[in-house]
C-alpha positions in Angstrom: 0.0 0.0 0.0 2.8 2.4 0.9 4.5 1.4 -2.3 1.4 2.2 -4.3 1.0 5.6 -2.5 4.6 6.5 -3.3 4.2 5.6 -7.0 0.9 7.6 -7.1 2.5 10.6 -5.5 5.6 10.4 -7.8 3.3 10.3 -10.8 1.3 13.2 -9.5 4.3 15.3 -9.0 5.7 14.5 -12.5 2.4 15.1 -14.2 1.7 18.3 -12.3 5.2 19.7 -13.1 5.2 18.8 -16.8 2.7 21.5 -17.9 4.4 24.5 -16.4 7.8 23.2 -17.5 6.7 23.2 -21.1 5.3 26.7 -20.6 8.6 27.9 -19.1 10.5 26.4 -22.0 8.2 28.1 -24.5 8.5 31.4 -22.7 12.3 31.1 -22.5 12.4 30.5 -26.3 10.3 33.5 -26.9 12.5 35.6 -24.7 15.6 34.7 -26.6 14.1 36.1 -29.9 15.5 39.5 -30.7 13.1 42.4 -31.0 12.4 43.6 -34.5 10.5 46.4 -36.2 8.7 46.2 -39.6 8.8 49.4 -41.7 7.2 49.9 -45.1 8.6 52.9 -47.0 5.6 53.9 -49.2 7.4 56.3 -51.5 6.2 58.1 -54.6 7.7 55.5 -57.0 7.0 52.3 -55.1 6.8 50.6 -51.7 9.8 48.9 -50.1 9.7 46.6 -47.0 12.4 46.6 -44.3 12.7 44.6 -41.1 15.1 46.0 -38.5 16.4 43.5 -35.9 18.2 44.5 -32.8 21.2 42.2 -31.9 24.0 43.0 -29.5 23.1 46.6 -29.5 23.4 46.8 -33.3 20.6 47.2 -35.9 20.5 44.6 -38.6 18.6 45.5 -41.7 16.6 43.0 -43.7 15.5 44.4 -47.0 12.4 42.9 -48.6 10.8 43.2 -52.0 10.1 46.6 -53.6 6.6 46.8 -55.1 6.3 48.8 -58.3 2.9 50.2 -57.4 3.1 53.2 -55.2 0.6 53.4 -52.3 -0.6 56.8 -53.5 -1.2 55.7 -57.2 -4.9 54.7 -56.9 -5.8 57.9 -55.0 -3.9 60.1 -57.4 -5.1 57.9 -60.3 -1.7 57.7 -62.0 0.4 55.0 -63.6 -2.7 53.1 -64.7 -4.3 52.9 -61.2 -7.8 54.1 -60.3 -9.7 54.6 -57.0 -11.2 51.2 -57.4 -7.7 49.7 -57.1 -7.2 50.8 -53.5 -8.1 47.4 -52.1 -5.8 45.6 -54.6 -2.9 47.9 -53.9 -3.1 47.6 -50.1 -3.3 43.8 -50.4 -0.2 43.9 -52.5 1.6 45.9 -49.9 0.8 43.4 -47.2 1.8 40.5 -49.4 5.4 41.6 -49.1 5.4 40.2 -45.5 4.9 36.7 -47.0 7.4 37.3 -49.8 10.3 38.2 -47.5 10.0 34.8 -45.8 11.7 33.3 -48.9 14.6 34.4 -51.1 13.7 36.8 -53.8 14.3 36.1 -57.5 17.9 36.0 -58.8 19.2 39.4 -60.1 21.5 38.5 -63.0 22.9 42.1 -63.2 24.0 42.0 -59.5 24.7 38.3 -59.4 22.6 37.7 -56.3 19.0 37.3 -55.1 17.0 40.6 -54.9 16.4 40.0 -51.2 17.5 37.3 -48.7 14.8 35.4 -46.8 13.9 36.5 -43.3 10.9 34.9 -41.5 9.9 37.7 -39.2 7.1 35.6 -37.7 9.7 33.0 -36.4 13.0 34.7 -36.2 12.1 37.8 -34.1 9.7 39.4 -31.7 7.7 42.0 -33.7 7.5 45.1 -31.5 6.0 47.4 -34.2 4.8 47.4 -37.8 4.3 50.6 -39.7 3.5 51.8 -43.1 4.9 55.4 -43.6 4.1 57.2 -46.8 6.1 60.2 -48.1 5.6 62.9 -50.7 3.5 61.0 -53.2 0.9 60.4 -50.5 1.0 64.0 -49.4 -0.1 64.9 -52.9 -2.7 62.2 -52.8 -4.2 63.6 -49.6 -4.3 67.0 -51.2 -6.2 65.7 -54.1 -8.7 63.4 -52.3 -8.6 63.4 -48.5 -11.6 61.2 -48.2 -10.3 58.4 -50.4 -6.9 58.8 -48.7 -8.5 58.2 -45.3 -10.3 55.1 -46.7 -7.0 53.8 -48.0 -5.3 54.2 -44.6 -8.2 52.5 -42.8 -8.1 49.6 -45.2 -4.3 49.2 -44.9 -4.4 49.4 -41.1 -6.9 46.7 -40.8 -4.9 44.4 -43.1 -1.6 45.0 -41.3 -3.2 44.3 -37.9 -4.7 41.1 -39.2 -1.3 40.0 -40.6 1.0 40.9 -37.7 -1.2 40.5 -34.7 -2.4 42.7 -31.8 0.8 42.4 -29.8 2.7 44.8 -32.1 2.2 48.6 -32.3 0.6 49.4 -35.6 0.8 52.7 -37.4 -0.2 53.6 -41.0 0.0 57.3 -42.0 1.8 59.9 -44.0 5.0 61.3 -42.6 5.4 65.0 -42.3 8.3 66.5 -44.2 10.1 67.3 -40.9 9.9 63.7 -39.8 11.1 62.4 -43.1 14.1 64.7 -43.0 15.0 64.0 -39.4 14.6 60.2 -39.8 17.1 60.3 -42.7 19.5 62.3 -40.6 19.2 59.9 -37.7 19.9 57.0 -40.1 23.2 58.6 -41.0 23.9 59.4 -37.3 23.9 55.7 -36.5 27.1 55.4 -38.5 28.8 58.7 -37.3 30.4 59.6 -34.0 29.2 63.2 -33.9 26.3 65.5 -34.9 28.3 67.8 -37.1 26.7 67.1 -40.5 23.7 67.9 -42.6 21.8 65.8 -45.1 19.9 66.6 -48.4 17.6 64.1 -49.9 16.2 64.1 -53.4 13.1 62.0 -53.7 10.6 61.6 -56.5 8.1 64.2 -55.3 9.9 66.1 -52.6 13.4 67.1 -51.3 14.4 67.5 -47.7 17.3 69.4 -46.1 18.2 68.7 -42.4 20.9 69.9 -40.1 21.7 70.8 -36.5 21.2 74.5 -35.9 21.7 76.1 -32.5 21.4 79.6 -33.9 18.2 79.1 -35.9 15.0 80.9 -35.0 13.3 79.0 -32.2 9.9 80.2 -33.4 10.4 78.6 -36.9 8.3 75.5 -37.2 11.1 73.8 -39.1 13.4 74.1 -36.1 12.7 71.6 -33.3 14.6 70.1 -30.4 14.9 66.3 -30.6 16.6 63.7 -28.5 19.8 62.3 -30.1 21.9 59.6 -28.2 20.3 60.8 -24.9 21.0 64.5 -25.4 18.8 67.3 -26.7 19.7 68.8 -30.0 18.1 71.5 -32.1 17.5 70.2 -35.6 16.3 72.2 -38.6 14.5 70.2 -41.2 12.4 71.3 -44.2 10.7 69.5 -47.1 10.0 71.1 -50.4 6.9 69.4 -51.8 7.1 69.5 -55.6 10.9 69.8 -56.0 11.6 66.1 -56.2 13.2 64.8 -59.4 9.8 63.7 -60.9 7.8 66.8 -59.9 10.3 69.5 -60.5 10.0 69.4 -64.3 6.3 70.0 -63.8 6.4 72.7 -61.2 9.4 74.6 -62.6 8.9 73.8 -66.2 11.6 72.6 -68.6 13.2 75.5 -70.4 14.1 75.0 -74.1 17.8 75.2 -73.2 17.3 72.1 -71.0 15.7 69.9 -73.6 17.0 66.4 -74.3 19.9 66.5 -76.8 19.7 70.3 -77.0 23.4 70.7 -78.0 22.9 68.6 -81.1 21.0 71.5 -82.7 22.5 74.4 -80.6 26.2 74.0 -81.2 27.3 76.8 -78.8 25.2 75.4 -76.0 26.6 75.3 -72.4 25.0 73.9 -69.3 24.7 77.4 -67.8 22.2 78.2 -70.6 19.9 75.7 -69.0 20.8 76.5 -65.4 20.1 80.3 -65.6 16.6 79.7 -66.9 15.6 77.5 -64.0 13.6 79.6 -61.6 14.2 77.7 -58.4 14.4 80.7 -56.1 13.8 84.4 -56.0 14.1 87.2 -53.5 11.5 85.5 -51.3 13.4 82.3 -51.1 13.3 78.8 -52.6 10.0 78.0 -54.3 7.8 75.5 -52.4 5.2 74.6 -55.0 2.7 72.4 -53.2 2.8 73.2 -49.5 0.5 75.7 -47.8 1.3 78.8 -45.8 -1.3 81.0 -44.3 -4.0 79.2 -46.2 -2.4 79.7 -49.6 -0.8 76.9 -51.7 2.5 77.6 -53.2 5.0 79.5 -51.0 8.7 80.2 -50.5 11.2 79.2 -47.9 14.6 80.7 -47.0 16.8 78.0 -45.6 19.3 79.2 -42.9 22.0 76.9 -44.0 24.6 79.6 -43.3 23.8 79.0 -39.6 24.1 75.2 -39.8 26.3 73.6 -37.1 27.9 71.3 -39.6 31.4 70.5 -41.0 30.2 68.4 -43.9 27.1 67.4 -45.9 25.7 64.1 -47.3 23.5 63.6 -50.3 20.9 60.8 -50.3 18.3 59.0 -52.3 18.1 60.0 -56.0 21.4 61.9 -55.8 23.0 58.4 -55.8 22.3 58.1 -59.5 23.6 61.5 -60.4 26.7 61.7 -62.6 28.3 64.6 -64.4 28.6 62.4 -67.5 24.8 62.6 -67.8 25.1 66.1 -69.1 27.2 64.9 -72.0 25.1 61.9 -72.7 21.7 63.6 -72.4 22.3 67.2 -73.3 25.3 67.3 -75.6 24.3 64.1 -77.3 21.1 62.0 -77.6 22.3 59.0 -75.7 20.3 56.3 -74.0 19.0 58.2 -71.0 16.5 57.3 -68.2 13.3 59.3 -68.4 14.5 60.8 -71.7 12.3 63.9 -71.7 13.7 65.1 -68.4 17.2 63.6 -68.7 19.1 66.8 -69.6 17.1 68.9 -67.1 17.7 66.6 -64.1 21.5 66.7 -63.6 21.7 70.4 -64.1 18.7 70.9 -61.7 20.4 68.8 -59.0 23.5 70.9 -59.2 21.7 74.3 -59.2 19.3 73.2 -56.4 22.3 72.3 -54.1 24.0 75.6 -54.9 20.8 77.4 -54.0 20.8 75.6 -50.6 24.5 76.5 -50.1 25.4 72.8 -50.1 28.4 71.8 -52.2 27.4 69.6 -55.1 30.6 67.7 -54.5 29.3 66.4 -51.1 29.6 62.7 -50.4 26.7 60.5 -51.6 25.3 57.9 -49.2 23.1 54.9 -49.9 20.9 55.0 -46.8 17.2 54.9 -46.1 15.2 57.1 -43.6 13.5 53.9 -42.4 16.2 53.0 -39.9 16.0 56.5 -38.5 12.3 56.1 -38.0 12.9 53.0 -35.8 15.7 54.7 -33.8 13.4 57.7 -33.2 10.5 55.4 -32.1 12.7 53.4 -29.7 14.3 56.6 -28.2 11.1 58.7 -28.4 13.3 61.3 -30.1 10.4 63.8 -30.6 9.2 63.8 -27.0 10.4 67.4 -26.4 9.5 68.7 -29.9 6.5 70.7 -30.9 4.2 68.5 -33.1 5.2 68.5 -36.7 2.7 70.2 -39.1 1.1 68.7 -42.2 2.0 71.6 -44.4 0.7 69.9 -47.5 -2.9 70.2 -46.2 -4.8 73.5 -46.0 -6.8 72.5 -42.9 -4.2 70.4 -41.0 -3.5 66.7 -40.7 -6.1 64.1 -41.7 -8.0 62.7 -38.7 -9.2 59.1 -38.4 
């Protein structure tokens, strides 16, 4: 009897202990997974997926597929998309989360796959998942705020269903200030000081960002943010309509900037094109699409002469900019990307930087603002800053 009682007691203890042991093992496994953050860069020319994983105090970047459809296309009704395509486009965006779990197709030009597999659902603990749109969506919200709101609601629901309720979900359009600061913070992760500025050239907008202790504290483009645990005044402004795709529309293409112009005008020089570009006047640099005092189309003087910087970095579309493009696309009729704007573009890039008092010879960097957005979220970098303004909308930011 005693023997049976002992066996029963032993069985009870083992059985009773087995369930919590399994739970403890599962929890321990979950705790070992590194934190990660999912970021969709919904740009004006397409949407790119990134997953940032924190390991040993270092951010690892996992690039996913780039979708050719821009999030804003159905609202703007461009590139063959219509309002009725909103649901299809948002579904395509979310599909990138499945595609990144497997290697992308082989890129013969680069000799490697377009992206390496990363199964975020198994390899990390998803803390946040965001879709942040940039200038293309700012223009879309101007054109049709109601359909833009519908798109954001649709996308938010799909992202929550895909990632789960445990992660923080955000789907919205970034302000120009945020976009510029996030790009600057990305660069800061690789630098050991704050003494630099950045200029980005996107498809629809361009941002300039730099530390500025002497800038006007009442200027809404000048805010104090938290960088590496210390407060720092950062000036950041976005010109909506001066990106490489929109500038030819907003500034116009002078005859002296036409593709292959030197073929027919033998004494042509690039200055013939540059001097006809009306980027700025006495009021400042043209800001074609943003609002100021209820009026669309304004000007902005950039206080780059007060910048606390020793060097500048050029980002995004500047990476493709080469001096040889002037010879190929202006002096000849070579094989040029976006042929109609191909002579205008390289000369515009140079004059635009000169107008900002930024040397066109500044170093080019291949870096995305997406990492900076994660750094800012983790550090709560804007906690001391006044709220960024949605300058692209006459009546303020869209409300859910």
